[in-house]
C-alpha positions in Angstrom: 123.8 125.5 101.3 120.2 126.2 102.1 118.9 129.5 100.8 118.1 132.2 103.5 115.3 133.6 101.4 112.0 133.0 103.2 113.8 131.5 106.1 111.9 128.7 107.7 109.3 128.4 105.0 111.7 128.5 102.0 109.1 128.8 99.3 111.3 130.2 96.6 110.4 127.7 93.9 107.0 127.1 95.4 105.9 130.7 94.7 106.3 130.1 91.0 104.2 127.0 91.1 101.6 128.6 93.2 101.1 131.2 90.6 100.8 128.5 88.0 98.2 126.7 90.0 96.1 129.8 90.3 95.9 130.2 86.5 96.0 126.7 85.1 95.1 124.1 87.7 92.7 121.5 86.3 89.7 120.6 88.3 89.6 117.3 90.2 88.2 114.2 88.6 85.1 114.5 90.8 84.5 118.0 89.6 85.0 117.0 86.0 82.4 114.3 86.4 79.9 116.8 87.6 80.5 119.4 84.9 81.9 119.1 81.4 83.2 122.7 81.5 86.6 122.9 83.2 87.1 125.9 85.4 90.2 127.5 86.9 90.7 128.1 90.6 91.7 131.7 91.2 94.4 132.8 93.6 91.7 134.7 95.5 89.6 131.6 95.9 92.6 129.5 97.0 93.7 132.0 99.5 90.3 132.5 101.0 89.9 128.7 101.3 93.3 128.3 102.9 92.4 131.0 105.4 89.1 129.3 106.3 90.7 125.9 106.5 93.4 127.2 108.8 90.7 128.6 111.2 88.8 125.2 111.2 92.0 123.2 111.7 93.0 125.4 114.6 89.7 124.6 116.3 89.7 120.9 115.3 93.1 120.1 116.7 92.1 120.9 120.2 91.2 117.2 120.0 94.2 115.2 121.2 93.3 112.2 119.1 93.3 114.3 115.9 96.7 115.9 116.8 98.1 112.4 117.3 96.8 111.3 113.9 98.3 114.3 112.2 101.6 113.8 114.0 101.7 110.1 112.9 101.0 110.9 109.3 103.5 113.8 109.1 106.2 111.6 110.9 106.2 109.2 107.9 108.3 111.8 105.9 108.2 109.9 102.6 110.9 112.1 101.2 112.4 113.4 104.4 110.1 116.4 104.8 107.5 116.8 107.5 104.3 117.2 105.5 101.3 115.1 104.4 98.7 115.6 101.7 95.3 116.5 103.1 93.6 113.9 101.0 95.8 111.2 102.5 95.1 112.5 106.0 91.3 112.7 105.3 91.2 109.2 103.9 92.6 107.5 107.1 91.7 109.8 110.0 88.6 111.6 111.3 89.9 115.0 110.2 86.9 115.7 108.0 84.4 115.2 110.8 86.5 117.3 113.2 86.7 120.1 110.7 83.0 119.8 110.0 82.3 120.1 113.7 84.4 123.3 113.8 82.6 124.6 110.7 79.2 123.9 112.4 79.9 126.1 115.4 77.6 129.0 115.3 76.1 127.9 112.0 73.0 126.1 110.9 74.9 123.7 108.6 75.6 120.5 110.4 76.2 116.8 109.6 76.3 116.1 105.9 76.0 119.8 105.0 79.0 120.7 107.1 81.0 117.8 105.6 80.1 119.0 102.1 81.2 122.5 103.0 84.6 121.2 104.2 85.0 119.0 101.1 84.3 122.0 98.9 86.9 124.1 100.6 89.5 121.4 100.3 88.7 120.9 96.6 89.4 124.7 96.1 93.0 124.1 97.2 95.0 122.1 94.6 97.2 119.5 96.4 96.5 120.8 99.8 99.1 119.7 102.3 99.4 119.9 106.1 103.0 120.6 107.3 104.9 121.1 110.5 108.0 122.8 109.0 109.9 123.5 112.2 110.2 121.9 115.6 108.4 118.8 114.5 110.7 116.5 116.6 109.9 118.6 119.6 106.1 118.4 119.1 104.4 116.4 121.9 101.0 116.0 120.2 99.4 114.7 123.4 100.2 118.0 125.2 100.8 120.8 122.8 98.2 122.4 120.4 100.0 124.4 117.7 98.9 127.5 115.9 97.7 126.9 112.3 98.7 129.2 109.5 98.9 129.2 105.7 101.1 130.2 102.9 99.1 132.3 100.4 99.2 131.7 96.6 100.7 134.2 94.2 102.9 136.1 96.6 106.5 136.6 95.6 108.9 134.9 98.1 110.7 138.2 98.8 107.4 140.0 99.4 106.0 137.6 101.9 107.1 138.9 105.3 104.5 137.5 107.6 102.3 134.4 108.0 98.8 134.6 109.3 98.0 131.9 111.9 95.1 131.1 114.2 94.6 129.6 117.6 91.7 127.5 118.9 89.7 130.6 119.9 90.0 132.1 116.5 92.5 134.8 117.5 94.8 135.9 114.8 98.6 135.6 115.2 101.2 137.1 112.9 104.3 135.1 112.4 107.6 136.3 110.9 108.1 134.5 107.7 111.9 135.2 107.9 112.4 133.9 111.4 111.7 130.3 112.4 109.3 130.0 115.4 110.6 128.3 118.5 107.5 126.1 118.8 105.8 123.8 116.3 103.4 125.4 113.9 101.0 123.7 111.5 101.1 125.3 108.0 98.6 124.7 105.2 99.9 125.2 101.7 100.0 123.7 98.2 102.3 120.8 97.6 104.9 121.1 94.9 106.3 117.6 94.9 103.3 115.7 93.5 101.3 115.6 90.3 97.5 116.3 90.3 96.8 112.7 91.2 99.0 112.9 94.3 101.9 110.8 92.9 105.4 111.9 93.9 107.3 113.5 91.1 110.4 111.5 90.0 112.7 114.3 91.0 111.6 114.0 94.6 111.5 110.3 95.0 113.9 108.7 97.4 115.7 105.3 97.4 113.8 104.3 100.6 111.5 101.4 99.7 109.0 102.6 102.3 108.6 106.0 100.5 106.2 104.6 97.9 103.6 103.9 100.6 103.7 107.2 102.3 101.9 110.5 101.7 103.3 113.2 99.5 105.3 115.9 101.3 106.2 119.5 100.9 109.0 121.9 100.4 110.5 123.2 103.7 114.3 123.5 103.5 114.8 125.9 106.3 117.1 125.6 109.3 117.1 122.4 111.3 116.3 123.4 114.8 
């Protein structure tokens, strides 16, 4: 029986891991190469980065092609869940350039500088994933542009009552964390089913031979709508 705690997000075990990430997450190999001193990513930095990335994603997915790319990656469901690691998405789609374009709006930073800013944000978020936890099967990516929200780090699952989400115009929407939305919503969060290299943990691997080629997924165990 699926737990009713946190409803459609169901981040019961995830909240513990989020706290651990905020205090002990090792830097990426790229960061290690640039500095011999290992630093920790604070919960505040992760949450600020999640918030900013959500805003840029909400603007970027006004592009139908990008929505379709996200849909295709999420649909692979390597372990049955509808999520994909951001780094997998970024490696085989134009999400970085679309996010950089959203970042550039109203700013001086463009081109390489904007891409660098987006990459820095993504590196601030250990195992960043892009999820469509509810109504994924009903999502017509060619026609519908979802809101984009995020699950913050370090918040107890019983304390998280709302989810902050954004639309393409940057307007803030407050979603009930206990009640599943009736439309698809993209949620950014930290993935708990992979190690720091992005490999799926043994406990979450499936018998499906295709699974080893697909992107790591997330944690939603909420109601099937």
